[in-house]
PDB file of N, CA, C, O and CB in Angstrom:
ATOM      1  N   MET A   1      19.045  -2.594  -7.314  1.00  0.00           N
ATOM      2  CA  MET A   1      18.837  -3.921  -6.797  1.00  0.00           C
ATOM      3  C   MET A   1      17.336  -4.142  -6.612  1.00  0.00           C
ATOM      4  O   MET A   1      16.658  -3.294  -6.031  1.00  0.00           O
ATOM      5  CB  MET A   1      19.607  -4.125  -5.471  1.00  0.00           C
ATOM      6  N   PRO A   2      16.811  -5.265  -7.095  1.00  0.00           N
ATOM      7  CA  PRO A   2      15.379  -5.526  -6.976  1.00  0.00           C
ATOM      8  C   PRO A   2      14.995  -5.823  -5.529  1.00  0.00           C
ATOM      9  O   PRO A   2      15.829  -6.198  -4.704  1.00  0.00           O
ATOM     10  CB  PRO A   2      14.974  -6.694  -7.879  1.00  0.00           C
ATOM     11  N   ASP A   3      13.696  -5.642  -5.249  1.00  0.00           N
ATOM     12  CA  ASP A   3      13.191  -5.951  -3.914  1.00  0.00           C
ATOM     13  C   ASP A   3      13.358  -7.428  -3.606  1.00  0.00           C
ATOM     14  O   ASP A   3      13.315  -8.268  -4.505  1.00  0.00           O
ATOM     15  CB  ASP A   3      11.720  -5.547  -3.786  1.00  0.00           C
ATOM     16  N   ASP A   4      13.548  -7.739  -2.332  1.00  0.00           N
ATOM     17  CA  ASP A   4      13.623  -9.112  -1.850  1.00  0.00           C
ATOM     18  C   ASP A   4      12.207  -9.653  -1.760  1.00  0.00           C
ATOM     19  O   ASP A   4      11.439  -9.210  -0.906  1.00  0.00           O
ATOM     20  CB  ASP A   4      14.350  -9.197  -0.469  1.00  0.00           C
ATOM     21  N   LYS A   5      11.845 -10.584  -2.606  1.00  0.00           N
ATOM     22  CA  LYS A   5      10.474 -11.086  -2.687  1.00  0.00           C
ATOM     23  C   LYS A   5      10.097 -11.973  -1.504  1.00  0.00           C
ATOM     24  O   LYS A   5       8.926 -12.323  -1.356  1.00  0.00           O
ATOM     25  CB  LYS A   5      10.288 -11.854  -3.973  1.00  0.00           C
ATOM     26  N   THR A   6      11.056 -12.346  -0.659  1.00  0.00           N
ATOM     27  CA  THR A   6      10.729 -13.133   0.517  1.00  0.00           C
ATOM     28  C   THR A   6      10.147 -12.262   1.616  1.00  0.00           C
ATOM     29  O   THR A   6       9.592 -12.774   2.588  1.00  0.00           O
ATOM     30  CB  THR A   6      11.958 -13.862   1.023  1.00  0.00           C
ATOM     31  N   LYS A   7      10.268 -10.966   1.471  1.00  0.00           N
ATOM     32  CA  LYS A   7       9.742 -10.052   2.476  1.00  0.00           C
ATOM     33  C   LYS A   7       8.235  -9.907   2.306  1.00  0.00           C
ATOM     34  O   LYS A   7       7.713  -9.884   1.191  1.00  0.00           O
ATOM     35  CB  LYS A   7      10.434  -8.675   2.381  1.00  0.00           C
ATOM     36  N   LYS A   8       7.567  -9.813   3.417  1.00  0.00           N
ATOM     37  CA  LYS A   8       6.111  -9.696   3.402  1.00  0.00           C
ATOM     38  C   LYS A   8       5.656  -8.297   3.778  1.00  0.00           C
ATOM     39  O   LYS A   8       4.470  -7.986   3.664  1.00  0.00           O
ATOM     40  CB  LYS A   8       5.493 -10.709   4.348  1.00  0.00           C
ATOM     41  N   ARG A   9       6.566  -7.451   4.220  1.00  0.00           N
ATOM     42  CA  ARG A   9       6.239  -6.098   4.653  1.00  0.00           C
ATOM     43  C   ARG A   9       7.062  -5.113   3.818  1.00  0.00           C
ATOM     44  O   ARG A   9       8.146  -5.454   3.345  1.00  0.00           O
ATOM     45  CB  ARG A   9       6.515  -5.911   6.187  1.00  0.00           C
ATOM     46  N   PRO A  10       6.556  -3.912   3.642  1.00  0.00           N
ATOM     47  CA  PRO A  10       7.319  -2.901   2.896  1.00  0.00           C
ATOM     48  C   PRO A  10       8.555  -2.457   3.677  1.00  0.00           C
ATOM     49  O   PRO A  10       8.544  -2.410   4.907  1.00  0.00           O
ATOM     50  CB  PRO A  10       6.432  -1.682   2.580  1.00  0.00           C
ATOM     51  N   GLN A  11       9.616  -2.134   2.943  1.00  0.00           N
ATOM     52  CA  GLN A  11      10.832  -1.650   3.587  1.00  0.00           C
ATOM     53  C   GLN A  11      10.619  -0.247   4.144  1.00  0.00           C
ATOM     54  O   GLN A  11      11.184   0.101   5.181  1.00  0.00           O
ATOM     55  CB  GLN A  11      12.007  -1.660   2.597  1.00  0.00           C
ATOM     56  N   ASP A  12       9.820   0.551   3.473  1.00  0.00           N
ATOM     57  CA  ASP A  12       9.494   1.902   3.927  1.00  0.00           C
ATOM     58  C   ASP A  12       8.006   1.927   4.232  1.00  0.00           C
ATOM     59  O   ASP A  12       7.185   2.057   3.324  1.00  0.00           O
ATOM     60  CB  ASP A  12       9.881   2.992   2.854  1.00  0.00           C
ATOM     61  N   SER A  13       7.659   1.804   5.499  1.00  0.00           N
ATOM     62  CA  SER A  13       6.249   1.683   5.859  1.00  0.00           C
ATOM     63  C   SER A  13       5.483   3.004   5.789  1.00  0.00           C
ATOM     64  O   SER A  13       4.290   3.046   6.088  1.00  0.00           O
ATOM     65  CB  SER A  13       6.135   1.119   7.241  1.00  0.00           C
ATOM     66  N   SER A  14       6.160   4.074   5.399  1.00  0.00           N
ATOM     67  CA  SER A  14       5.447   5.346   5.256  1.00  0.00           C
ATOM     68  C   SER A  14       4.958   5.568   3.825  1.00  0.00           C
ATOM     69  O   SER A  14       4.197   6.501   3.571  1.00  0.00           O
ATOM     70  CB  SER A  14       6.348   6.502   5.678  1.00  0.00           C
ATOM     71  N   ARG A  15       5.382   4.732   2.904  1.00  0.00           N
ATOM     72  CA  ARG A  15       5.011   4.859   1.489  1.00  0.00           C
ATOM     73  C   ARG A  15       4.426   3.556   0.967  1.00  0.00           C
ATOM     74  O   ARG A  15       4.796   2.473   1.423  1.00  0.00           O
ATOM     75  CB  ARG A  15       6.231   5.265   0.643  1.00  0.00           C
ATOM     76  N   ILE A  16       3.522   3.663   0.022  1.00  0.00           N
ATOM     77  CA  ILE A  16       2.880   2.496  -0.590  1.00  0.00           C
ATOM     78  C   ILE A  16       3.358   2.371  -2.031  1.00  0.00           C
ATOM     79  O   ILE A  16       3.213   3.298  -2.828  1.00  0.00           O
ATOM     80  CB  ILE A  16       1.320   2.610  -0.530  1.00  0.00           C
ATOM     81  N   ASN A  17       3.928   1.215  -2.356  1.00  0.00           N
ATOM     82  CA  ASN A  17       4.371   0.938  -3.711  1.00  0.00           C
ATOM     83  C   ASN A  17       3.367  -0.015  -4.345  1.00  0.00           C
ATOM     84  O   ASN A  17       3.387  -1.216  -4.079  1.00  0.00           O
ATOM     85  CB  ASN A  17       5.816   0.339  -3.730  1.00  0.00           C
ATOM     86  N   ILE A  18       2.495   0.523  -5.177  1.00  0.00           N
ATOM     87  CA  ILE A  18       1.446  -0.311  -5.775  1.00  0.00           C
ATOM     88  C   ILE A  18       1.967  -1.179  -6.923  1.00  0.00           C
ATOM     89  O   ILE A  18       1.202  -1.928  -7.530  1.00  0.00           O
ATOM     90  CB  ILE A  18       0.314   0.567  -6.278  1.00  0.00           C
ATOM     91  N   HIS A  19       3.251  -1.082  -7.218  1.00  0.00           N
ATOM     92  CA  HIS A  19       3.842  -1.879  -8.299  1.00  0.00           C
ATOM     93  C   HIS A  19       4.465  -3.174  -7.794  1.00  0.00           C
ATOM     94  O   HIS A  19       4.967  -3.972  -8.585  1.00  0.00           O
ATOM     95  CB  HIS A  19       4.891  -1.064  -9.030  1.00  0.00           C
ATOM     96  N   GLU A  20       4.436  -3.387  -6.482  1.00  0.00           N
ATOM     97  CA  GLU A  20       4.961  -4.614  -5.885  1.00  0.00           C
ATOM     98  C   GLU A  20       3.798  -5.400  -5.283  1.00  0.00           C
ATOM     99  O   GLU A  20       3.180  -4.951  -4.317  1.00  0.00           O
ATOM    100  CB  GLU A  20       6.045  -4.299  -4.798  1.00  0.00           C
ATOM    101  N   PRO A  21       3.496  -6.568  -5.848  1.00  0.00           N
ATOM    102  CA  PRO A  21       2.336  -7.339  -5.368  1.00  0.00           C
ATOM    103  C   PRO A  21       2.363  -7.643  -3.871  1.00  0.00           C
ATOM    104  O   PRO A  21       1.316  -7.617  -3.223  1.00  0.00           O
ATOM    105  CB  PRO A  21       2.250  -8.633  -6.123  1.00  0.00           C
ATOM    106  N   TYR A  22       3.535  -7.930  -3.313  1.00  0.00           N
ATOM    107  CA  TYR A  22       3.577  -8.248  -1.890  1.00  0.00           C
ATOM    108  C   TYR A  22       3.246  -7.018  -1.045  1.00  0.00           C
ATOM    109  O   TYR A  22       2.694  -7.153   0.047  1.00  0.00           O
ATOM    110  CB  TYR A  22       4.957  -8.799  -1.507  1.00  0.00           C
ATOM    111  N   GLU A  23       3.575  -5.827  -1.532  1.00  0.00           N
ATOM    112  CA  GLU A  23       3.209  -4.616  -0.808  1.00  0.00           C
ATOM    113  C   GLU A  23       1.716  -4.345  -0.936  1.00  0.00           C
ATOM    114  O   GLU A  23       1.076  -3.945   0.036  1.00  0.00           O
ATOM    115  CB  GLU A  23       4.012  -3.418  -1.323  1.00  0.00           C
ATOM    116  N   VAL A  24       1.158  -4.557  -2.117  1.00  0.00           N
ATOM    117  CA  VAL A  24      -0.285  -4.378  -2.307  1.00  0.00           C
ATOM    118  C   VAL A  24      -1.033  -5.315  -1.354  1.00  0.00           C
ATOM    119  O   VAL A  24      -1.992  -4.900  -0.704  1.00  0.00           O
ATOM    120  CB  VAL A  24      -0.696  -4.652  -3.796  1.00  0.00           C
ATOM    121  N   ASN A  25      -0.602  -6.565  -1.271  1.00  0.00           N
ATOM    122  CA  ASN A  25      -1.243  -7.518  -0.360  1.00  0.00           C
ATOM    123  C   ASN A  25      -1.128  -7.056   1.084  1.00  0.00           C
ATOM    124  O   ASN A  25      -2.100  -7.120   1.837  1.00  0.00           O
ATOM    125  CB  ASN A  25      -0.623  -8.911  -0.515  1.00  0.00           C
ATOM    126  N   TYR A  26       0.051  -6.591   1.473  1.00  0.00           N
ATOM    127  CA  TYR A  26       0.272  -6.114   2.841  1.00  0.00           C
ATOM    128  C   TYR A  26      -0.662  -4.953   3.165  1.00  0.00           C
ATOM    129  O   TYR A  26      -1.335  -4.962   4.196  1.00  0.00           O
ATOM    130  CB  TYR A  26       1.738  -5.684   3.032  1.00  0.00           C
ATOM    131  N   TRP A  27      -0.703  -3.958   2.289  1.00  0.00           N
ATOM    132  CA  TRP A  27      -1.516  -2.773   2.572  1.00  0.00           C
ATOM    133  C   TRP A  27      -3.009  -3.086   2.520  1.00  0.00           C
ATOM    134  O   TRP A  27      -3.775  -2.530   3.308  1.00  0.00           O
ATOM    135  CB  TRP A  27      -1.187  -1.660   1.582  1.00  0.00           C
ATOM    136  N   CYS A  28      -3.438  -3.952   1.621  1.00  0.00           N
ATOM    137  CA  CYS A  28      -4.851  -4.347   1.581  1.00  0.00           C
ATOM    138  C   CYS A  28      -5.243  -5.038   2.882  1.00  0.00           C
ATOM    139  O   CYS A  28      -6.320  -4.780   3.419  1.00  0.00           O
ATOM    140  CB  CYS A  28      -5.127  -5.278   0.376  1.00  0.00           C
ATOM    141  N   ASP A  29      -4.380  -5.911   3.392  1.00  0.00           N
ATOM    142  CA  ASP A  29      -4.652  -6.567   4.674  1.00  0.00           C
ATOM    143  C   ASP A  29      -4.653  -5.547   5.807  1.00  0.00           C
ATOM    144  O   ASP A  29      -5.510  -5.592   6.690  1.00  0.00           O
ATOM    145  CB  ASP A  29      -3.610  -7.670   4.951  1.00  0.00           C
ATOM    146  N   THR A  30      -3.702  -4.639   5.781  1.00  0.00           N
ATOM    147  CA  THR A  30      -3.577  -3.634   6.838  1.00  0.00           C
ATOM    148  C   THR A  30      -4.788  -2.716   6.888  1.00  0.00           C
ATOM    149  O   THR A  30      -5.303  -2.426   7.968  1.00  0.00           O
ATOM    150  CB  THR A  30      -2.315  -2.809   6.635  1.00  0.00           C
ATOM    151  N   PHE A  31      -5.245  -2.260   5.733  1.00  0.00           N
ATOM    152  CA  PHE A  31      -6.350  -1.306   5.683  1.00  0.00           C
ATOM    153  C   PHE A  31      -7.715  -1.971   5.516  1.00  0.00           C
ATOM    154  O   PHE A  31      -8.742  -1.297   5.599  1.00  0.00           O
ATOM    155  CB  PHE A  31      -6.127  -0.337   4.557  1.00  0.00           C
ATOM    156  N   GLY A  32      -7.740  -3.278   5.284  1.00  0.00           N
ATOM    157  CA  GLY A  32      -9.010  -3.968   5.089  1.00  0.00           C
ATOM    158  C   GLY A  32      -9.736  -3.499   3.854  1.00  0.00           C
ATOM    159  O   GLY A  32     -10.942  -3.253   3.884  1.00  0.00           O
ATOM    160  N   CYS A  33      -8.990  -3.373   2.750  1.00  0.00           N
ATOM    161  CA  CYS A  33      -9.582  -2.887   1.506  1.00  0.00           C
ATOM    162  C   CYS A  33      -9.195  -3.809   0.357  1.00  0.00           C
ATOM    163  O   CYS A  33      -8.374  -4.713   0.517  1.00  0.00           O
ATOM    164  CB  CYS A  33      -9.133  -1.435   1.211  1.00  0.00           C
ATOM    165  N   THR A  34      -9.791  -3.571  -0.790  1.00  0.00           N
ATOM    166  CA  THR A  34      -9.449  -4.335  -1.981  1.00  0.00           C
ATOM    167  C   THR A  34      -8.286  -3.661  -2.709  1.00  0.00           C
ATOM    168  O   THR A  34      -7.930  -2.520  -2.415  1.00  0.00           O
ATOM    169  CB  THR A  34     -10.674  -4.471  -2.916  1.00  0.00           C
ATOM    170  N   GLU A  35      -7.718  -4.371  -3.638  1.00  0.00           N
ATOM    171  CA  GLU A  35      -6.640  -3.807  -4.462  1.00  0.00           C
ATOM    172  C   GLU A  35      -7.142  -2.600  -5.248  1.00  0.00           C
ATOM    173  O   GLU A  35      -6.429  -1.606  -5.384  1.00  0.00           O
ATOM    174  CB  GLU A  35      -6.079  -4.874  -5.428  1.00  0.00           C
ATOM    175  N   VAL A  36      -8.346  -2.683  -5.757  1.00  0.00           N
ATOM    176  CA  VAL A  36      -8.933  -1.575  -6.521  1.00  0.00           C
ATOM    177  C   VAL A  36      -9.083  -0.341  -5.633  1.00  0.00           C
ATOM    178  O   VAL A  36      -8.754   0.770  -6.047  1.00  0.00           O
ATOM    179  CB  VAL A  36     -10.308  -1.983  -7.109  1.00  0.00           C
ATOM    180  N   GLN A  37      -9.580  -0.539  -4.415  1.00  0.00           N
ATOM    181  CA  GLN A  37      -9.739   0.579  -3.482  1.00  0.00           C
ATOM    182  C   GLN A  37      -8.382   1.184  -3.116  1.00  0.00           C
ATOM    183  O   GLN A  37      -8.244   2.405  -3.052  1.00  0.00           O
ATOM    184  CB  GLN A  37     -10.472   0.115  -2.211  1.00  0.00           C
ATOM    185  N   LEU A  38      -7.382   0.333  -2.876  1.00  0.00           N
ATOM    186  CA  LEU A  38      -6.051   0.816  -2.531  1.00  0.00           C
ATOM    187  C   LEU A  38      -5.464   1.643  -3.666  1.00  0.00           C
ATOM    188  O   LEU A  38      -4.945   2.736  -3.437  1.00  0.00           O
ATOM    189  CB  LEU A  38      -5.128  -0.355  -2.198  1.00  0.00           C
ATOM    190  N   LYS A  39      -5.543   1.131  -4.875  1.00  0.00           N
ATOM    191  CA  LYS A  39      -4.977   1.849  -6.024  1.00  0.00           C
ATOM    192  C   LYS A  39      -5.721   3.163  -6.278  1.00  0.00           C
ATOM    193  O   LYS A  39      -5.103   4.161  -6.651  1.00  0.00           O
ATOM    194  CB  LYS A  39      -5.028   0.964  -7.285  1.00  0.00           C
ATOM    195  N   ALA A  40      -7.021   3.171  -6.080  1.00  0.00           N
ATOM    196  CA  ALA A  40      -7.791   4.410  -6.245  1.00  0.00           C
ATOM    197  C   ALA A  40      -7.372   5.428  -5.189  1.00  0.00           C
ATOM    198  O   ALA A  40      -7.257   6.618  -5.480  1.00  0.00           O
ATOM    199  CB  ALA A  40      -9.315   4.130  -6.149  1.00  0.00           C
ATOM    200  N   ALA A  41      -7.148   4.963  -3.979  1.00  0.00           N
ATOM    201  CA  ALA A  41      -6.728   5.866  -2.894  1.00  0.00           C
ATOM    202  C   ALA A  41      -5.350   6.449  -3.189  1.00  0.00           C
ATOM    203  O   ALA A  41      -5.131   7.645  -3.001  1.00  0.00           O
ATOM    204  CB  ALA A  41      -6.710   5.121  -1.536  1.00  0.00           C
ATOM    205  N   VAL A  42      -4.430   5.622  -3.646  1.00  0.00           N
ATOM    206  CA  VAL A  42      -3.085   6.105  -3.983  1.00  0.00           C
ATOM    207  C   VAL A  42      -3.167   7.112  -5.127  1.00  0.00           C
ATOM    208  O   VAL A  42      -2.464   8.123  -5.126  1.00  0.00           O
ATOM    209  CB  VAL A  42      -2.153   4.921  -4.369  1.00  0.00           C
ATOM    210  N   LYS A  43      -4.015   6.835  -6.086  1.00  0.00           N
ATOM    211  CA  LYS A  43      -4.179   7.772  -7.201  1.00  0.00           C
ATOM    212  C   LYS A  43      -4.753   9.107  -6.720  1.00  0.00           C
ATOM    213  O   LYS A  43      -4.381  10.166  -7.226  1.00  0.00           O
ATOM    214  CB  LYS A  43      -5.091   7.163  -8.279  1.00  0.00           C
ATOM    215  N   ALA A  44      -5.653   9.050  -5.751  1.00  0.00           N
ATOM    216  CA  ALA A  44      -6.317  10.260  -5.260  1.00  0.00           C
ATOM    217  C   ALA A  44      -5.437  11.107  -4.351  1.00  0.00           C
ATOM    218  O   ALA A  44      -5.448  12.334  -4.448  1.00  0.00           O
ATOM    219  CB  ALA A  44      -7.568   9.887  -4.524  1.00  0.00           C
ATOM    220  N   VAL A  45      -4.667  10.458  -3.460  1.00  0.00           N
ATOM    221  CA  VAL A  45      -3.929  11.224  -2.448  1.00  0.00           C
ATOM    222  C   VAL A  45      -2.420  11.008  -2.458  1.00  0.00           C
ATOM    223  O   VAL A  45      -1.706  11.624  -1.667  1.00  0.00           O
ATOM    224  CB  VAL A  45      -4.448  10.881  -1.101  1.00  0.00           C
ATOM    225  N   GLY A  46      -1.925  10.147  -3.338  1.00  0.00           N
ATOM    226  CA  GLY A  46      -0.487   9.899  -3.379  1.00  0.00           C
ATOM    227  C   GLY A  46      -0.118   8.641  -2.605  1.00  0.00           C
ATOM    228  O   GLY A  46      -0.991   7.916  -2.128  1.00  0.00           O
ATOM    229  N   ASP A  47       1.177   8.390  -2.485  1.00  0.00           N
ATOM    230  CA  ASP A  47       1.635   7.125  -1.914  1.00  0.00           C
ATOM    231  C   ASP A  47       1.922   7.159  -0.414  1.00  0.00           C
ATOM    232  O   ASP A  47       2.475   6.199   0.123  1.00  0.00           O
ATOM    233  CB  ASP A  47       2.856   6.692  -2.622  1.00  0.00           C
ATOM    234  N   SER A  48       1.568   8.220   0.258  1.00  0.00           N
ATOM    235  CA  SER A  48       1.747   8.310   1.707  1.00  0.00           C
ATOM    236  C   SER A  48       0.769   7.362   2.401  1.00  0.00           C
ATOM    237  O   SER A  48      -0.443   7.465   2.211  1.00  0.00           O
ATOM    238  CB  SER A  48       1.540   9.772   2.201  1.00  0.00           C
ATOM    239  N   ALA A  49       1.296   6.444   3.204  1.00  0.00           N
ATOM    240  CA  ALA A  49       0.439   5.492   3.910  1.00  0.00           C
ATOM    241  C   ALA A  49      -0.531   6.215   4.837  1.00  0.00           C
ATOM    242  O   ALA A  49      -1.688   5.811   4.950  1.00  0.00           O
ATOM    243  CB  ALA A  49       1.287   4.497   4.709  1.00  0.00           C
ATOM    244  N   ALA A  50      -0.082   7.270   5.496  1.00  0.00           N
ATOM    245  CA  ALA A  50      -0.951   8.028   6.407  1.00  0.00           C
ATOM    246  C   ALA A  50      -2.109   8.672   5.655  1.00  0.00           C
ATOM    247  O   ALA A  50      -3.247   8.647   6.125  1.00  0.00           O
ATOM    248  CB  ALA A  50      -0.144   9.106   7.146  1.00  0.00           C
ATOM    249  N   GLU A  51      -1.824   9.249   4.487  1.00  0.00           N
ATOM    250  CA  GLU A  51      -2.886   9.894   3.705  1.00  0.00           C
ATOM    251  C   GLU A  51      -3.856   8.878   3.130  1.00  0.00           C
ATOM    252  O   GLU A  51      -5.061   9.127   3.088  1.00  0.00           O
ATOM    253  CB  GLU A  51      -2.286  10.723   2.577  1.00  0.00           C
ATOM    254  N   VAL A  52      -3.347   7.735   2.687  1.00  0.00           N
ATOM    255  CA  VAL A  52      -4.211   6.678   2.151  1.00  0.00           C
ATOM    256  C   VAL A  52      -5.105   6.154   3.268  1.00  0.00           C
ATOM    257  O   VAL A  52      -6.293   5.915   3.052  1.00  0.00           O
ATOM    258  CB  VAL A  52      -3.367   5.519   1.529  1.00  0.00           C
ATOM    259  N   LYS A  53      -4.544   5.977   4.454  1.00  0.00           N
ATOM    260  CA  LYS A  53      -5.319   5.517   5.605  1.00  0.00           C
ATOM    261  C   LYS A  53      -6.469   6.485   5.898  1.00  0.00           C
ATOM    262  O   LYS A  53      -7.603   6.060   6.123  1.00  0.00           O
ATOM    263  CB  LYS A  53      -4.409   5.372   6.846  1.00  0.00           C
ATOM    264  N   LYS A  54      -6.174   7.778   5.894  1.00  0.00           N
ATOM    265  CA  LYS A  54      -7.223   8.784   6.120  1.00  0.00           C
ATOM    266  C   LYS A  54      -8.278   8.733   5.023  1.00  0.00           C
ATOM    267  O   LYS A  54      -9.477   8.765   5.301  1.00  0.00           O
ATOM    268  CB  LYS A  54      -6.611  10.194   6.192  1.00  0.00           C
ATOM    269  N   TYR A  55      -7.824   8.653   3.773  1.00  0.00           N
ATOM    270  CA  TYR A  55      -8.724   8.606   2.628  1.00  0.00           C
ATOM    271  C   TYR A  55      -9.691   7.424   2.724  1.00  0.00           C
ATOM    272  O   TYR A  55     -10.876   7.543   2.415  1.00  0.00           O
ATOM    273  CB  TYR A  55      -7.921   8.523   1.333  1.00  0.00           C
ATOM    274  N   LEU A  56      -9.159   6.292   3.155  1.00  0.00           N
ATOM    275  CA  LEU A  56      -9.982   5.089   3.260  1.00  0.00           C
ATOM    276  C   LEU A  56     -10.839   5.079   4.523  1.00  0.00           C
ATOM    277  O   LEU A  56     -11.680   4.198   4.706  1.00  0.00           O
ATOM    278  CB  LEU A  56      -9.101   3.856   3.232  1.00  0.00           C
ATOM    279  N   GLY A  57     -10.620   6.063   5.391  1.00  0.00           N
ATOM    280  CA  GLY A  57     -11.401   6.144   6.610  1.00  0.00           C
ATOM    281  C   GLY A  57     -11.041   5.104   7.637  1.00  0.00           C
ATOM    282  O   GLY A  57     -11.896   4.656   8.400  1.00  0.00           O
ATOM    283  N   LYS A  58      -9.791   4.719   7.664  1.00  0.00           N
ATOM    284  CA  LYS A  58      -9.325   3.671   8.594  1.00  0.00           C
ATOM    285  C   LYS A  58      -8.624   4.255   9.783  1.00  0.00           C
ATOM    286  O   LYS A  58      -8.173   3.516  10.658  1.00  0.00           O
ATOM    287  CB  LYS A  58      -8.397   2.703   7.893  1.00  0.00           C
TER     288      LYS A  58
END
């Protein structure tokens, strides 16, 4: 079943899904970063929100 596009927050707040635009927007707002920075962080440390937060220094 596809994600509900009316949702503005991720269903699993411990993981970052960079393939869903609404999640990318949510995490960029949350971490105060750009999409490029978010995707680079996920590539570097994986999709764990806690690890991405540490990587970005937030």
